[in-house]
C-alpha positions as CSV (number, residue, x, y, z in Angstrom):
1,M,-9.9,-18.1,6.7
2,I,-12.6,-15.5,6.5
3,I,-11.7,-12.2,4.8
4,A,-13.7,-8.9,4.5
5,R,-14.6,-7.3,1.2
6,G,-16.8,-4.3,2.0
7,K,-20.1,-5.5,3.4
8,K,-19.4,-9.1,2.4
9,T,-17.2,-11.8,3.9
10,E,-15.8,-14.8,2.1
11,Q,-13.7,-17.9,2.7
12,I,-10.2,-18.0,1.4
13,A,-7.8,-21.0,1.4
14,S,-4.1,-21.2,2.3
15,A,-3.1,-21.6,-1.3
16,E,-4.9,-18.4,-2.4
17,V,-3.3,-16.4,0.4
18,R,0.1,-17.7,-0.7
19,R,-0.7,-16.9,-4.4
20,L,-1.7,-13.4,-3.5
21,S,1.4,-12.7,-1.4
22,A,4.0,-14.5,-3.6
23,P,4.8,-11.6,-6.0
24,Y,5.8,-9.4,-3.1
25,A,9.1,-9.0,-1.3
26,G,7.6,-9.7,2.1
27,V,4.5,-10.0,4.2
28,T,3.4,-7.6,6.9
29,L,0.8,-8.7,9.5
30,D,-1.1,-5.9,11.4
31,M,-2.6,-7.6,14.4
32,G,-5.7,-6.0,15.9
33,A,-6.2,-3.9,12.8
34,G,-9.2,-2.0,14.1
35,D,-10.7,0.0,11.2
36,G,-7.9,-1.2,8.9
37,R,-6.6,2.3,8.1
38,W,-3.1,1.7,9.3
39,A,-2.8,-1.5,7.2
40,Y,-4.2,0.3,4.1
41,R,-1.8,3.2,4.6
42,Y,1.2,0.9,5.2
43,A,0.4,-1.0,2.0
44,E,0.1,2.2,0.1
45,Q,3.5,3.4,1.4
46,H,5.2,0.0,0.8
47,P,4.0,-1.2,-2.6
48,K,6.6,-4.1,-2.6
49,R,5.0,-5.6,0.6
50,F,1.8,-7.6,1.0
51,V,-0.1,-6.4,4.0
52,I,-2.7,-8.4,6.0
53,G,-4.8,-6.5,8.5
54,M,-6.4,-8.9,11.0
55,D,-9.3,-8.0,13.3
56,P,-12.1,-10.2,14.9
57,V,-14.8,-7.7,14.0
58,A,-15.8,-7.7,10.3
59,E,-17.8,-4.5,10.7
60,N,-14.6,-2.6,11.7
61,L,-13.0,-3.6,8.4
62,R,-15.9,-2.8,6.1
63,E,-14.9,0.6,4.8
64,M,-11.2,0.0,4.2
65,S,-11.7,-3.4,2.7
66,A,-14.2,-2.0,0.3
67,K,-11.8,0.8,-0.7
68,A,-8.9,-1.7,-1.2
69,A,-11.1,-3.7,-3.6
70,R,-11.8,-0.8,-5.9
71,K,-9.9,-0.2,-9.2
72,P,-6.4,1.3,-8.6
73,G,-7.6,4.7,-9.9
74,R,-10.2,4.9,-7.2
75,G,-8.0,3.9,-4.3
76,G,-7.8,0.2,-4.8
77,L,-4.8,-1.7,-3.6
78,A,-3.9,-5.2,-4.6
79,N,-1.3,-5.6,-1.8
80,V,-3.6,-5.5,1.2
81,L,-6.0,-8.1,2.5
82,Y,-8.3,-8.0,5.6
83,A,-8.7,-11.2,7.7
84,V,-11.6,-11.6,10.1
85,A,-10.0,-13.6,12.9
86,S,-9.0,-13.4,16.6
87,I,-5.8,-14.2,18.5
88,E,-7.8,-16.9,20.3
89,R,-8.3,-18.7,17.0
90,P,-5.3,-18.0,14.9
91,P,-5.9,-18.8,11.2
92,E,-3.9,-21.8,10.0
93,E,-3.8,-20.0,6.6
94,L,-1.4,-17.4,8.1
95,R,1.0,-19.8,9.7
96,G,4.6,-18.8,9.0
97,I,3.7,-16.2,6.5
98,A,4.8,-12.9,8.0
99,D,8.4,-11.5,8.1
100,E,7.0,-8.4,9.8
101,I,4.4,-8.2,12.5
102,F,2.9,-5.1,14.1
103,V,0.6,-4.9,17.2
104,T,-0.3,-1.3,17.7
105,L,-2.2,0.0,20.7
106,P,-4.1,-3.3,21.2
107,W,-7.0,-3.8,23.6
108,G,-9.0,-6.7,25.0
109,S,-7.6,-10.2,25.1
110,L,-4.7,-9.4,22.7
111,M,-3.5,-6.6,25.0
112,R,-3.9,-8.7,28.1
113,G,-2.0,-11.6,26.6
114,I,0.9,-9.4,25.6
115,I,1.2,-7.7,29.0
116,L,0.9,-11.0,30.9
117,G,3.1,-13.0,28.6
118,D,0.2,-15.5,28.1
119,D,1.4,-18.7,26.4
120,D,-1.6,-19.0,24.1
121,V,-1.4,-15.4,22.8
122,L,2.4,-15.5,22.4
123,G,2.2,-18.9,20.7
124,A,-0.4,-17.5,18.3
125,L,1.8,-14.5,17.5
126,A,4.8,-16.7,16.9
127,S,2.8,-19.0,14.7
128,F,2.3,-16.2,12.2
129,A,6.1,-15.5,11.9
130,A,8.6,-16.7,9.3
131,P,12.0,-17.4,10.8
132,G,13.7,-14.1,11.8
133,A,10.6,-12.1,11.6
134,A,10.5,-8.7,13.2
135,L,7.8,-8.0,15.8
136,R,6.9,-4.5,16.9
137,I,4.4,-3.9,19.7
138,V,3.2,-0.5,20.9
139,L,1.2,-0.4,24.1
140,N,-0.8,2.5,25.5
141,T,0.7,2.8,29.0
142,R,-1.7,5.6,29.9
143,I,-4.3,3.0,30.7
144,F,-2.6,2.7,34.1
145,D,-3.3,6.4,34.9
146,D,-6.0,7.2,37.4
147,P,-8.8,6.4,36.9
148,V,-7.7,3.0,35.8
149,P,-10.4,1.2,33.6
150,I,-12.0,-1.7,35.4
151,E,-10.9,-4.2,32.8
152,V,-7.2,-3.5,33.3
153,R,-7.0,-3.0,37.1
154,D,-5.6,-6.5,37.6
155,L,-2.8,-6.0,35.0
156,P,0.8,-5.1,36.0
157,E,2.0,-1.7,34.9
158,V,4.2,-2.0,31.8
159,T,7.6,-0.4,32.0
160,P,10.9,-1.2,30.2
161,T,12.1,-2.8,33.4
162,Y,9.0,-5.1,33.6
163,V,9.4,-6.0,29.9
164,R,13.1,-7.0,30.3
165,G,12.7,-8.7,33.6
166,T,9.3,-10.4,33.4
167,L,8.2,-10.6,29.8
168,A,11.5,-11.4,28.1
169,P,11.7,-15.0,29.6
170,A,8.0,-15.6,28.8
171,Y,8.5,-14.5,25.2
172,A,11.7,-16.5,24.8
173,R,9.8,-19.7,25.5
174,H,8.1,-19.1,22.1
175,G,11.2,-18.2,20.2
176,I,10.6,-14.4,20.6
177,E,13.7,-12.5,21.6
178,I,13.0,-9.1,22.9
179,T,15.6,-6.7,21.5
180,D,14.4,-3.4,22.8
181,A,11.9,-2.0,25.4
182,R,11.6,1.8,25.8
183,W,9.2,4.7,26.0
184,L,8.0,6.4,22.8
185,D,7.9,10.2,22.7
186,A,4.9,12.2,21.6
187,K,6.2,12.6,18.0
188,E,6.7,8.9,17.6
189,V,3.2,8.2,18.9
190,A,1.7,10.8,16.5
191,A,3.6,9.2,13.6
192,I,1.6,6.0,14.1
193,G,-1.1,7.9,12.3
194,T,-4.3,6.4,13.9
195,A,-6.9,8.6,15.4
196,W,-6.3,7.1,18.9
197,A,-2.5,7.6,18.6
198,K,-3.0,11.2,17.6
199,R,-5.1,11.8,20.7
200,L,-2.5,10.1,22.9
201,S,0.3,12.1,21.4
202,H,-1.1,15.3,23.0
203,R,-0.8,13.9,26.5
204,S,2.2,14.2,28.7
205,P,4.3,12.4,29.9
206,P,5.0,10.0,27.0
207,P,1.9,7.8,26.7
208,S,3.2,4.6,25.1
209,G,5.8,1.9,25.4
210,L,7.5,0.0,22.6
211,I,8.6,-3.6,22.5
212,E,10.7,-4.7,19.6
213,A,11.6,-8.4,19.1
214,T,12.8,-11.0,16.7
215,V,11.0,-14.3,16.2
216,G,13.8,-16.9,15.9
217,H,12.6,-20.4,15.3
218,A,8.8,-20.0,15.4
219,G,6.8,-20.5,12.2
220,S,8.0,-21.9,8.8
221,D,8.4,-20.2,5.5
222,E,6.3,-22.4,3.2
223,R,7.2,-20.2,0.2
224,A,10.9,-21.1,0.4
């Protein structure tokens, strides 16, 4: 697996990922990490958890991965790692590692796969999960407002009814049980803390939908 450390990238083996995460109470995976700020902040707020931010664009992760690699007195954090990888090629090194997975305001193939219940995307998500892992997905449902972006015009509109009726069976095929599907209010969106979420929180009606799920039998906890 390739990880970002500032301007550089390097290869890391499964054994090293397990060694780094072993001292912590659990592992959180932030899928589609973007600039990595959410993963950094979550690691800072939850020092007993090991956080992995994953994004396919190394450039996006440069600033925060460099900050995390500093000495503790200068903002360094030992409990966050940035993986350069995509949902299309899920790293084998992360198989079964996470007991908590977040997908927050995704875009591109990750968003499409989640909305369409694509088997490859859902299979990859499930592969990262330890048994019983919690999965939390927040989608920007305002993409379906006029004018609808060209790249999403063929997607079905995501509503709680769509999630329960159409997505739940597709997710269940991969051991993912959807336990909740609802709208988030503006305060909940703002609490996400990313720049995009803050912009969305000022819009009305509520701009985002939440899917919460548990991953039952997917993945394997190799640390047990």
